C-alpha positions as CSV (number, residue, x, y, z in Angstrom):
1,M,-9.7,17.7,2.6
2,K,-9.4,14.5,0.5
3,K,-11.8,11.7,1.4
4,N,-10.3,8.6,3.1
5,I,-11.8,6.0,0.7
6,V,-9.8,3.2,2.5
7,G,-11.2,4.2,5.9
8,E,-14.8,4.3,4.5
9,K,-14.4,0.8,3.1
10,I,-13.0,-0.6,6.4
11,L,-15.9,0.9,8.3
12,T,-18.4,-0.5,5.7
13,L,-16.8,-4.0,5.8
14,C,-16.7,-4.0,9.7
15,K,-20.4,-3.1,9.7
16,E,-21.4,-5.7,7.1
17,K,-19.4,-8.4,8.9
18,N,-20.5,-7.2,12.4
19,I,-16.8,-6.8,13.5
20,S,-15.9,-4.2,16.2
21,F,-12.6,-2.4,16.2
22,D,-11.8,-4.4,19.4
23,E,-12.3,-7.7,17.5
24,L,-10.4,-6.3,14.4
25,S,-7.6,-5.4,16.8
26,E,-7.5,-9.0,18.1
27,R,-7.5,-10.4,14.6
28,T,-4.8,-8.1,13.2
29,G,-2.5,-7.5,16.2
30,L,-2.9,-3.8,15.6
31,S,-4.1,-1.5,18.5
32,V,-7.6,-0.1,18.3
33,E,-5.9,3.4,18.2
34,N,-3.9,2.3,15.1
35,I,-7.1,1.1,13.4
36,E,-8.9,4.3,14.2
37,T,-5.9,6.3,12.8
38,I,-6.1,4.3,9.6
39,V,-9.8,4.9,9.3
40,N,-9.7,8.6,10.1
41,I,-6.5,10.0,8.5
42,E,-6.0,11.1,4.9
43,E,-2.4,9.7,4.7
44,L,-2.3,6.0,5.3
45,P,0.4,3.9,6.9
46,S,2.5,1.4,4.9
47,L,0.8,-1.6,3.2
48,A,1.6,-4.0,6.1
49,P,-1.3,-2.9,8.5
50,L,-3.7,-2.8,5.5
51,I,-2.8,-6.3,4.5
52,K,-3.4,-7.4,8.1
53,I,-6.8,-5.7,8.1
54,A,-7.7,-7.1,4.7
55,R,-6.9,-10.7,5.8
56,A,-8.8,-10.2,9.1
57,L,-11.9,-9.0,7.1
58,G,-11.5,-11.8,4.5
59,V,-11.0,-9.5,1.5
60,R,-8.2,-8.8,-1.0
61,L,-6.0,-5.8,-0.4
62,G,-7.3,-4.2,-3.6
63,T,-10.8,-4.2,-2.1
64,F,-9.8,-1.0,-0.3
65,L,-8.7,0.7,-3.5
66,D,-11.2,-0.3,-6.1
67,D,-15.0,0.2,-6.6
68,S,-16.2,-2.4,-9.2
69,E,-15.0,-5.6,-10.7
70,M,-14.9,-7.0,-14.2
71,L,-14.4,-10.7,-15.1
72,G,-12.6,-10.1,-18.5
73,P,-9.4,-8.2,-19.1
74,V,-9.1,-4.8,-17.6
75,I,-7.3,-2.0,-19.5
76,H,-6.0,1.0,-17.7
77,R,-5.4,4.0,-19.9
78,Q,-2.9,6.7,-19.1
79,S,-5.7,9.2,-19.6
80,D,-7.9,7.6,-16.9
81,A,-7.8,10.2,-14.2
82,Q,-7.8,8.9,-10.6
83,E,-7.1,10.1,-7.1
84,P,-4.1,8.5,-5.6
85,V,-4.2,6.7,-2.2
86,T,-1.5,8.3,-0.1
87,F,0.6,6.2,2.3
88,S,3.2,7.3,4.9
89,S,5.8,5.0,6.2
90,Q,4.5,4.6,9.7
91,L,1.3,4.6,11.8
92,S,1.4,8.3,12.5
93,K,0.6,11.6,10.9
94,S,4.0,11.9,9.4
95,S,4.5,13.3,6.0
96,S,3.4,11.2,3.1
97,H,5.8,9.6,0.8
98,L,4.0,7.2,-1.5
99,D,1.0,8.0,-3.8
100,F,-0.5,4.7,-5.1
101,F,-2.5,4.6,-8.4
102,T,-4.1,1.2,-8.9
103,L,-3.6,-0.3,-12.4
104,A,-6.1,-3.1,-12.3
105,G,-8.7,-1.9,-9.8
106,N,-11.6,-3.3,-11.7
107,K,-10.2,-6.8,-12.3
108,A,-12.3,-9.5,-10.5
109,G,-10.5,-12.3,-8.6
110,R,-7.0,-11.0,-9.1
111,H,-4.2,-12.3,-7.0
112,M,-1.7,-9.5,-7.8
113,E,-2.1,-5.8,-7.1
114,P,-0.3,-3.7,-9.7
115,F,0.3,0.0,-8.9
116,L,2.0,3.0,-10.3
117,I,3.6,4.8,-7.4
118,D,4.9,8.3,-7.1
119,I,7.6,8.4,-4.3
120,K,8.2,11.7,-2.6
121,P,11.3,12.3,-0.6
122,S,10.9,12.0,3.1
123,L,11.1,15.1,5.2
124,T,12.5,13.0,8.1
125,H,15.4,10.6,8.1
126,E,13.6,8.0,10.2
127,S,13.5,4.6,8.5
128,V,10.5,2.6,9.6
129,L,10.6,-0.9,8.0
130,S,7.5,-3.1,7.6
131,S,6.8,-6.7,6.7
132,H,3.8,-8.7,5.6
133,E,3.0,-12.0,3.9
134,G,3.6,-12.2,0.2
135,E,5.9,-11.0,-2.5
136,E,6.7,-7.6,-4.3
137,F,8.1,-6.7,-7.6
138,I,9.3,-3.1,-8.3
139,F,10.5,-1.6,-11.6
140,V,11.9,2.0,-11.5
141,L,10.5,4.3,-14.2
142,Q,11.9,7.7,-13.0
143,G,14.5,8.8,-10.5
144,S,16.3,6.4,-8.1
145,V,14.9,4.4,-5.3
146,K,16.4,3.1,-2.1
147,I,15.2,-0.4,-1.0
148,I,16.1,-1.4,2.5
149,Y,15.6,-5.2,2.7
150,G,16.5,-6.8,6.0
151,K,20.1,-5.7,6.7
152,E,20.8,-4.9,3.0
153,T,20.4,-1.6,1.2
154,H,19.9,-1.4,-2.6
155,I,19.8,1.6,-4.8
156,L,17.8,1.1,-8.0
157,K,18.0,3.5,-11.0
158,V,15.7,3.8,-14.1
159,G,15.2,0.4,-15.7
160,D,16.3,-1.5,-12.6
161,S,14.0,-3.9,-10.8
162,I,13.8,-6.0,-7.7
163,Y,11.6,-9.0,-6.6
164,Y,11.5,-10.0,-2.9
165,D,9.7,-11.8,-0.2
166,S,7.8,-9.1,1.7
167,I,7.9,-11.1,5.0
168,V,11.4,-9.7,5.4
169,D,11.4,-6.2,7.0
170,H,11.6,-3.7,4.1
171,L,11.2,-0.1,3.1
172,V,10.9,1.6,-0.3
173,C,11.8,5.3,-0.4
174,A,13.2,7.9,-2.8
175,A,17.0,8.0,-3.0
176,D,19.0,11.2,-3.3
177,H,16.1,13.2,-1.8
178,Q,14.5,13.4,-5.3
179,P,11.0,12.2,-6.4
180,A,10.8,8.8,-8.1
181,K,8.2,6.8,-10.0
182,I,7.9,3.0,-9.9
183,V,5.6,0.2,-11.0
184,A,5.0,-2.2,-8.1
185,V,3.2,-5.5,-8.1
186,V,2.2,-6.8,-4.7
187,Y,1.1,-10.4,-4.1
188,T,-0.5,-11.4,-0.9
189,P,-1.9,-14.9,-0.3
190,V,-5.6,-15.0,0.6
């Protein structure tokens, strides 16, 4: 079984800051059960609850995905092997659909979170949208991607991009039931 690095970091931060799951629940609006699920499962929910937890703990979203920080420029080489952090589209044990590879995990004080994301087709047809503070930029590298943004649906192909306010309900998923690969940059205010 793959280790839940995000869950371990949430536990560590809660312990360091002396914050119980009950208090974290009050600060985030998530139920204690949802927080326990995030801490204990291998496949994580969408970014929205993690952003709420990060804000409640007073850390950047990237804190959950990186280990060390450098002040100067950070170079990520294609040959740098790393385990992805896997997200599902809802707070359940549903099948995963997004594997996140951080591209600037060691950069200190960053305000953007750049990721390379492998999108797997969903085994269910249930669309669970999420929202959070900030903005997102997505550029399609392989396959095609369906973006549900509010009441609009956009299909992006290789070379297409989209930039949007993530406070609007949205969902990013593979189109045509085929895998896709994107570069995504997520900005969340501190």
